[in-house]
VEXKE-115145 format. One record per atom (N, C-alpha, C): residue number from 1; chain; atom name; x, y, z. Coordinates in steps of 0.001 Angstrom, whole numbers, m for minus. Layout:
BEGIN
NUM A CA X Y Z $
...
END
This chain:
BEGIN
1 A N m29272 m14706 3406 $
1 A CA m27928 m14604 3921 $
1 A C m27109 m15741 3330 $
2 A N m25852 m15413 2999 $
2 A CA m24951 m16452 2507 $
2 A C m23539 m16145 2974 $
3 A N m22718 m17173 3039 $
3 A CA m21326 m17005 3428 $
3 A C m20621 m16183 2356 $
4 A N m19819 m15194 2766 $
4 A CA m19110 m14353 1800 $
4 A C m17604 m14617 1792 $
5 A N m16940 m14595 2964 $
5 A CA m15502 m14833 2989 $
5 A C m15017 m15191 4390 $
6 A N m13790 m15671 4423 $
6 A CA m13085 m15916 5671 $
6 A C m11868 m15004 5645 $
7 A N m11659 m14242 6706 $
7 A CA m10569 m13281 6741 $
7 A C m9523 m13637 7768 $
8 A N m8252 m13459 7375 $
8 A CA m7155 m13708 8301 $
8 A C m6146 m12564 8226 $
9 A N m5552 m12277 9372 $
9 A CA m4470 m11302 9436 $
9 A C m3178 m12041 9137 $
10 A N m2354 m11462 8261 $
10 A CA m1098 m12104 7859 $
10 A C 69 m11161 8114 $
11 A N 1260 m11743 8332 $
11 A CA 2429 m10910 8627 $
11 A C 3027 m10307 7357 $
12 A N 2945 m11003 6236 $
12 A CA 3430 m10484 4952 $
12 A C 2371 m10762 3896 $
13 A N 1705 m9710 3470 $
13 A CA 596 m9901 2535 $
13 A C 1090 m10458 1198 $
14 A N 2229 m9991 700 $
14 A CA 2736 m10477 m593 $
14 A C 3167 m11939 m502 $
15 A N 3821 m12336 603 $
15 A CA 4199 m13741 782 $
15 A C 2961 m14623 862 $
16 A N 1929 m14149 1542 $
16 A CA 699 m14933 1671 $
16 A C m20 m15064 331 $
17 A N m61 m13996 m438 $
17 A CA m676 m14061 m1777 $
17 A C 35 m15112 m2608 $
18 A N 1355 m15047 m2627 $
18 A CA 2158 m16002 m3396 $
18 A C 1890 m17431 m2932 $
19 A N 1853 m17643 m1618 $
19 A CA 1597 m18978 m1076 $
19 A C 239 m19509 m1540 $
20 A N m828 m18734 m1361 $
20 A CA m2164 m19216 m1704 $
20 A C m2346 m19381 m3204 $
21 A N m1687 m18555 m3997 $
21 A CA m1755 m18707 m5453 $
21 A C m1032 m19971 m5895 $
22 A N 230 m20110 m5466 $
22 A CA 1052 m21244 m5918 $
22 A C 606 m22561 m5309 $
23 A N 300 m22565 m4028 $
23 A CA 9 m23818 m3330 $
23 A C m1398 m24333 m3563 $
24 A N m2363 m23419 m3673 $
24 A CA m3760 m23849 m3734 $
24 A C m4514 m23386 m4982 $
25 A N m3902 m22530 m5792 $
25 A CA m4542 m22107 m7027 $
25 A C m5485 m20919 m6902 $
26 A N m5407 m20172 m5802 $
26 A CA m6239 m18971 m5662 $
26 A C m5843 m17939 m6715 $
27 A N m6771 m17071 m7069 $
27 A CA m6492 m15927 m7940 $
27 A C m6851 m14658 m7178 $
28 A N m6143 m13590 m7478 $
28 A CA m6419 m12320 m6811 $
28 A C m7678 m11704 m7394 $
29 A N m8597 m11339 m6507 $
29 A CA m9870 m10742 m6931 $
29 A C m9832 m9219 m6821 $
30 A N m9339 m8696 m5692 $
30 A CA m9294 m7243 m5522 $
30 A C m8357 m6862 m4386 $
31 A N m7955 m5586 m4418 $
31 A CA m7130 m4994 m3360 $
31 A C m7787 m3698 m2934 $
32 A N m7633 m3375 m1652 $
32 A CA m8158 m2110 m1154 $
32 A C m7443 m1740 127 $
33 A N m7640 m513 534 $
33 A CA m7176 m52 1836 $
33 A C m8402 364 2630 $
34 A N m8429 2 3895 $
34 A CA m9469 454 4813 $
34 A C m8754 1013 6026 $
35 A N m8973 2305 6264 $
35 A CA m8220 3030 7272 $
35 A C m6742 2819 6959 $
36 A N m5952 2216 7814 $
36 A CA m4529 2032 7509 $
36 A C m4174 575 7205 $
37 A N m5192 m246 6892 $
37 A CA m4943 m1665 6620 $
37 A C m5050 m1963 5125 $
38 A N m4056 m2692 4612 $
38 A CA m4146 m3182 3239 $
38 A C m4899 m4503 3264 $
39 A N m5844 m4667 2333 $
39 A CA m6692 m5856 2272 $
39 A C m6655 m6398 845 $
40 A N m6495 m7710 741 $
40 A CA m6518 m8373 m558 $
40 A C m7499 m9535 m484 $
41 A N m8400 m9604 m1469 $
41 A CA m9320 m10736 m1575 $
41 A C m8788 m11696 m2623 $
42 A N m8685 m12966 m2236 $
42 A CA m8322 m14038 m3149 $
42 A C m9556 m14912 m3340 $
43 A N m9637 m15558 m4490 $
43 A CA m10815 m16383 m4779 $
43 A C m10375 m17728 m5344 $
44 A N m11080 m18762 m4908 $
44 A CA m10904 m20107 m5446 $
44 A C m12309 m20663 m5635 $
45 A N m12792 m20678 m6869 $
45 A CA m14185 m21063 m7117 $
45 A C m15112 m20073 m6442 $
46 A N m15997 m20561 m5594 $
46 A CA m16940 m19705 m4868 $
46 A C m16413 m19263 m3506 $
47 A N m15211 m19692 m3148 $
47 A CA m14660 m19376 m1830 $
47 A C m13750 m18159 m1911 $
48 A N m13952 m17205 m987 $
48 A CA m13098 m16018 m897 $
48 A C m12295 m16063 396 $
49 A N m11041 m15648 275 $
49 A CA m10153 m15514 1418 $
49 A C m9708 m14058 1460 $
50 A N m9932 m13408 2601 $
50 A CA m9520 m12024 2777 $
50 A C m8224 m12018 3570 $
51 A N m7183 m11455 2984 $
51 A CA m5897 m11315 3659 $
51 A C m5778 m9876 4133 $
52 A N m5460 m9703 5403 $
52 A CA m5357 m8378 6009 $
52 A C m3919 m8207 6481 $
53 A N m3257 m7156 6005 $
53 A CA m1878 m6899 6417 $
53 A C m1853 m6682 7918 $
54 A N m1147 m7540 8635 $
54 A CA m1171 m7546 10087 $
54 A C m315 m6494 10739 $
55 A N m732 m6159 11942 $
55 A CA 21 m5228 12775 $
55 A C 720 m5970 13909 $
56 A N 318 m7224 14105 $
56 A CA 940 m8018 15148 $
56 A C 428 m7748 16551 $
57 A N m594 m6913 16696 $
57 A CA m1084 m6577 18037 $
57 A C m2529 m7032 18258 $
58 A N m3023 m7878 17374 $
58 A CA m4415 m8285 17451 $
58 A C m4557 m9637 18144 $
59 A N m5382 m9685 19183 $
59 A CA m5655 m10951 19858 $
59 A C m6487 m11855 18951 $
60 A N m7471 m11280 18281 $
60 A CA m8321 m12021 17349 $
60 A C m7876 m11661 15946 $
61 A N m7277 m12601 15217 $
61 A CA m6750 m12252 13912 $
61 A C m7459 m12959 12762 $
62 A N m8689 m13392 12984 $
62 A CA m9467 m13982 11904 $
62 A C m10955 m13733 12167 $
63 A N m11742 m13845 11100 $
63 A CA m13191 m13658 11211 $
63 A C m13870 m14369 10042 $
64 A N m15169 m14571 10168 $
64 A CA m15932 m15043 9023 $
64 A C m17034 m14044 8746 $
65 A N m17451 m13998 7479 $
65 A CA m18349 m12942 7018 $
65 A C m19555 m13525 6301 $
66 A N m20719 m12963 6622 $
66 A CA m21953 m13317 5938 $
66 A C m22458 m12116 5161 $
67 A N m22791 m12349 3901 $
67 A CA m23404 m11312 3065 $
67 A C m24906 m11312 3347 $
68 A N m25456 m10138 3611 $
68 A CA m26879 m10030 3942 $
68 A C m27563 m9086 2961 $
69 A N m28876 m9266 2799 $
69 A CA m29650 m8401 1902 $
69 A C m30124 m7140 2605 $
70 A N m30562 m7273 3836 $
70 A CA m31123 m6155 4599 $
70 A C m30241 m5873 5806 $
71 A N m29317 m4967 5651 $
71 A CA m28317 m4685 6678 $
71 A C m28932 m4255 8015 $
72 A N m29763 m3221 8076 $
72 A CA m30303 m2789 9379 $
72 A C m31160 m3862 10053 $
73 A N m31951 m4573 9269 $
73 A CA m32832 m5597 9846 $
73 A C m32030 m6737 10466 $
74 A N m31006 m7203 9774 $
74 A CA m30200 m8310 10298 $
74 A C m29415 m7858 11527 $
75 A N m28960 m6599 11534 $
75 A CA m28238 m6093 12703 $
75 A C m29091 m6162 13966 $
76 A N m30399 m5986 13838 $
76 A CA m31259 m6051 15023 $
76 A C m31276 m7454 15620 $
77 A N m31024 m8476 14799 $
77 A CA m30954 m9851 15308 $
77 A C m29751 m10057 16224 $
78 A N m28783 m9141 16179 $
78 A CA m27583 m9250 16991 $
78 A C m27659 m8395 18253 $
79 A N m28837 m7879 18560 $
79 A CA m28990 m7098 19798 $
79 A C m28549 m7938 20982 $
80 A N m27816 m7324 21886 $
80 A CA m27298 m8042 23043 $
80 A C m25888 m8557 22836 $
81 A N m25425 m8533 21585 $
81 A CA m24048 m8933 21295 $
81 A C m23229 m7679 21015 $
82 A N m21991 m7686 21452 $
82 A CA m21134 m6509 21376 $
82 A C m20693 m6221 19942 $
83 A N m20854 m4955 19517 $
83 A CA m20286 m4503 18244 $
83 A C m18806 m4228 18480 $
84 A N m17965 m4849 17687 $
84 A CA m16520 m4669 17800 $
84 A C m16071 m3459 16979 $
85 A N m16582 m3366 15742 $
85 A CA m16256 m2243 14856 $
85 A C m17448 m1952 13963 $
86 A N m17621 m659 13655 $
86 A CA m18645 m283 12698 $
86 A C m19937 123 13353 $
87 A N m20939 251 12541 $
87 A CA m20955 m22 11094 $
87 A C m20210 1044 10297 $
88 A N m19672 601 9150 $
88 A CA m18932 1457 8241 $
88 A C m19516 1328 6842 $
89 A N m19327 2354 6036 $
89 A CA m19595 2268 4601 $
89 A C m18260 2482 3908 $
90 A N m17825 1494 3122 $
90 A CA m16537 1550 2442 $
90 A C m16643 2339 1149 $
91 A N m15491 2708 590 $
91 A CA m15462 3485 m649 $
91 A C m16112 2750 m1812 $
92 A N m16080 1418 m1789 $
92 A CA m16694 649 m2869 $
92 A C m18203 453 m2667 $
93 A N m18766 1072 m1605 $
93 A CA m20205 994 m1362 $
93 A C m20627 m89 m391 $
94 A N m19730 m988 m35 $
94 A CA m20081 m2046 906 $
94 A C m20368 m1441 2274 $
95 A N m21335 m2024 2980 $
95 A CA m21598 m1683 4375 $
95 A C m21153 m2875 5208 $
96 A N m20405 m2613 6300 $
96 A CA m19895 m3701 7136 $
96 A C m20045 m3356 8610 $
97 A N m20172 m4400 9416 $
97 A CA m20147 m4271 10865 $
97 A C m19610 m5585 11424 $
98 A N m18862 m5501 12527 $
98 A CA m18271 m6676 13161 $
98 A C m18869 m6846 14546 $
99 A N m19343 m8061 14840 $
99 A CA m19907 m8417 16143 $
99 A C m19046 m9488 16796 $
100 A N m19116 m9530 18120 $
100 A CA m18511 m10622 18862 $
100 A C m19616 m11625 19170 $
101 A N m19407 m12888 18759 $
101 A CA m20394 m13929 18996 $
101 A C m20355 m14435 20427 $
102 A N m21186 m15411 20737 $
102 A CA m21298 m15896 22110 $
102 A C m20024 m16531 22660 $
103 A N m19137 m17000 21777 $
103 A CA m17868 m17582 22223 $
103 A C m16686 m16703 21840 $
104 A N m16950 m15405 21711 $
104 A CA m15957 m14389 21369 $
104 A C m15442 m14516 19949 $
105 A N m16131 m15292 19093 $
105 A CA m15758 m15343 17690 $
105 A C m16158 m14022 17023 $
106 A N m15447 m13656 15977 $
106 A CA m15744 m12404 15281 $
106 A C m16573 m12718 14045 $
107 A N m17719 m12056 13944 $
107 A CA m18649 m12247 12844 $
107 A C m18830 m10914 12137 $
108 A N m18569 m10908 10841 $
108 A CA m18765 m9706 10033 $
108 A C m20059 m9867 9241 $
109 A N m20847 m8802 9187 $
109 A CA m22007 m8738 8305 $
109 A C m21674 m7743 7188 $
110 A N m22021 m8088 5967 $
110 A CA m21669 m7306 4794 $
110 A C m22880 m7146 3892 $
111 A N m23155 m5922 3480 $
111 A CA m24164 m5669 2450 $
111 A C m23449 m5072 1263 $
112 A N m23550 m5741 119 $
112 A CA m22902 m5263 m1105 $
112 A C m23686 m4140 m1724 $
END
């Protein structure tokens, strides 16, 4: 398992891209849509930042993500913790699921 990205909901995805590019030197890695959300991944070295076009109605607007090798096996380690969303298989082949941690933090598991 390794850290994959940190995701935040933003009010203007284009303004946020411009800010992170100009202010910190991030480069755009990829864009996608999932359901009705636009998602952009920015990269700075080995660090990824996921920008999610916000709807303004989310109590929890950020999460952190761990990339795992064995998706079903690692999911069993989260038994007893609430699944918030998923599991899903995205068009690019990624498998994802979101759990609520012990302090209500949002944890995403990702298999590439």
